[in-house]
N, C-alpha and C positions, 0 to 999 in steps of 0.2 A: 922638554916642554911638550905637552900634548897639543897637537895642531888645532883640533876642533874646539876645545874648551879654553885654551890659553893658560891652563894651569899646569903645575908640575905633577899633580896627582894623576895616576892612571885611572881611567873611568871603569875599567874591568879588571878583575883579578882572576887569573887562570890557575887551575890546579890540575894535577894529573893523578891517576890511579893505575896501579899495575893490574891488568886483567889476567896476566899469566896465561894459563892454558884453557881458561873457561870458554873463550870463543871457539877454540878448536874442538873442544868436547861438545859444545852445543851444536856446532855445525855438523859434526859427524853423527850425532844423535838424530838430527833432522835428515841428513843425507841417507842414512841407513833406514830411516822410516821406523825407528824403534817405538816411538810414541803411537803411531798408527797401528803397529803390530800388537802392542799391548792392549790398545782399545778394542781391536778386533777379537782377540783371544779371550780377554777377561769379561765376564758377565758383570754389567754395572747398571745401576738405576740412574739414568741420565737426568731424570726430573729432580733428583735430590742432590745433584752435584753442581758446583760452580765451574770447576775445571775437570777435565777427564783424568783417568788414571794414568794415561801416558804422559800428560803434562805434569802430574804430581811426581811421577818417577823421574822425569827430567829435572825438576827442581831439586829433588833429593840427590841426584847424581851431581848436579852443579854445586850443591852445598856440601858435598863430600860426606853425606850421611853423618855430619857432626864432627868429622875428623879434620876439616880444613881450618 
């Protein structure tokens, strides 16, 4: 029985998801400064972008370029 509500039903349902290696990959991407390096090296029109090229590449890496 739930102490606060006095009912047998649980007020919250928890779920979990496997993140596998994505946290490690994202952490190393940031630690190595790959996004900043890409942004420095590549010529880009920042006025026409919502996110930088470095952030776009990070998203593609984390999505596995469609192979995940």
